[in-house]
C-alpha positions as CSV (number, residue, x, y, z in Angstrom):
1,M,62.2,133.5,99.8
2,K,60.0,135.4,102.1
3,R,58.6,132.2,103.5
4,W,62.1,130.8,104.1
5,G,63.0,133.8,106.2
6,E,59.9,133.6,108.3
7,V,60.2,130.0,109.0
8,D,63.9,129.9,109.9
9,S,64.4,133.4,111.4
10,P,64.6,132.1,115.1
11,E,67.1,129.4,114.1
12,I,69.3,131.9,112.2
13,A,69.1,134.3,115.2
14,R,70.2,131.6,117.6
15,I,73.2,130.6,115.4
16,L,74.3,134.2,115.0
17,S,74.1,134.7,118.7
18,E,76.2,131.6,119.3
19,V,78.8,132.8,116.8
20,D,79.0,136.2,118.5
21,T,79.4,134.5,121.9
22,A,82.2,132.3,120.6
23,E,84.0,135.3,119.0
24,Q,83.8,137.2,122.3
25,M,85.3,134.2,124.2
26,S,88.2,133.8,121.8
27,S,89.0,137.4,121.4
28,G,92.5,137.0,122.9
29,P,95.7,137.0,120.9
30,H,96.6,134.1,118.8
31,H,99.1,131.7,120.4
32,D,101.8,132.5,117.7
33,E,101.6,136.2,118.8
34,S,103.1,135.5,122.2
35,R,106.4,137.2,123.0
36,S,108.2,133.9,123.7
37,T,107.1,132.4,120.4
38,Q,108.3,135.5,118.5
39,R,111.6,135.4,120.3
40,R,112.1,131.7,119.5
41,F,111.2,132.3,115.8
42,A,113.7,135.2,115.6
43,A,116.4,133.0,117.1
44,H,115.7,130.2,114.5
45,V,115.9,132.8,111.7
46,L,119.2,134.1,113.0
47,D,120.6,130.6,113.3
48,L,119.6,129.9,109.7
49,V,121.2,133.2,108.5
50,N,124.4,132.4,110.4
51,T,124.6,128.9,108.9
52,I,124.1,130.2,105.4
53,E,126.7,132.9,105.9
54,E,129.2,130.4,107.3
55,Q,128.7,127.5,104.9
56,G,127.3,129.3,101.9
57,N,123.8,129.4,100.3
58,P,122.8,125.8,99.5
59,F,120.6,126.9,96.7
60,M,123.6,128.5,94.9
61,D,125.6,125.3,95.1
62,Q,126.7,124.3,91.6
63,T,128.2,120.9,92.4
64,N,126.7,117.7,91.2
65,E,127.0,116.0,94.6
66,L,124.2,115.6,97.1
67,T,125.3,117.1,100.4
68,T,123.7,117.7,103.8
69,L,122.9,121.3,104.6
70,D,124.4,121.4,108.1
71,T,127.6,119.5,107.8
72,K,128.2,119.4,104.0
73,L,128.7,115.6,104.1
74,V,128.6,114.1,100.6
75,M,126.0,111.4,100.1
76,P,127.2,108.1,98.5
77,A,126.4,107.6,94.8
78,D,123.9,104.8,95.4
79,S,121.9,107.0,97.7
80,V,121.8,109.7,95.0
81,N,120.8,107.1,92.4
82,T,118.0,105.9,94.7
83,L,116.7,109.4,95.2
84,E,116.8,110.1,91.5
85,Q,114.8,106.9,90.7
86,A,112.3,107.8,93.4
87,E,111.8,111.2,91.9
88,I,111.3,109.7,88.4
89,K,108.8,107.2,89.8
90,G,107.0,109.8,91.8
91,K,106.6,112.0,88.7
92,Q,105.2,109.0,86.7
93,Q,102.8,108.1,89.4
94,Y,101.6,111.8,89.6
95,K,101.0,111.9,85.9
96,I,99.0,108.6,86.1
97,S,97.0,109.9,89.0
98,L,96.3,113.2,87.3
99,N,95.2,111.6,84.1
100,R,92.9,109.2,86.0
101,Q,91.3,112.1,87.9
102,L,90.9,114.1,84.7
103,F,89.3,111.2,82.9
104,L,86.9,110.7,85.8
105,M,86.0,114.3,85.9
106,K,85.4,114.3,82.1
107,S,83.2,111.2,82.3
108,H,81.2,112.6,85.2
109,S,80.7,115.9,83.4
110,M,79.6,113.9,80.3
111,I,77.1,112.0,82.4
112,L,75.8,115.2,84.1
113,S,75.5,117.0,80.7
114,K,73.5,114.1,79.3
115,R,71.2,114.1,82.4
116,I,70.7,117.9,82.2
117,A,70.1,117.7,78.4
118,S,67.5,114.9,79.0
119,K,65.8,117.1,81.7
120,F,65.6,120.0,79.3
121,S,64.2,117.9,76.5
122,Q,61.6,116.5,78.8
123,T,60.5,120.0,79.9
124,K,60.3,121.2,76.3
125,E,58.0,118.3,75.4
126,F,55.9,119.0,78.6
127,K,55.7,122.7,77.6
128,K,54.6,121.7,74.1
129,I,51.9,119.5,75.5
130,Q,50.7,122.3,77.8
131,I,50.7,124.8,74.9
132,T,48.7,122.5,72.6
133,N,46.2,121.8,75.4
134,C,45.8,125.5,76.0
135,K,45.1,126.2,72.3
136,Q,42.4,123.6,72.1
């Protein structure tokens, strides 16, 4: 470790100096902290609160109909059916993808564990050879 520090110390110092310079240059406020952005955000929140107070909370709606949030228009039954089928298909595809990823992860871990085990068995044999050579 000592050797690593001696060899790369100038490079590390240069990188740290660049980071410090970059931090000093970008030390101003984030663009979302500007007064106009905060005012616009507050106006959007008030609009949402007013809409919910006027038309009711859409998350508390107990009807079985699919409606738009802003105008409360009821969607046709075929549109609702299409959305329900898309949700079912999406969940199926998600499960297939998740199972495929889990299988790949399991097979990779099995391959890695076999490789690691073979490396350890090789080192044990090597150590045995060294020990027997030392005894002679």
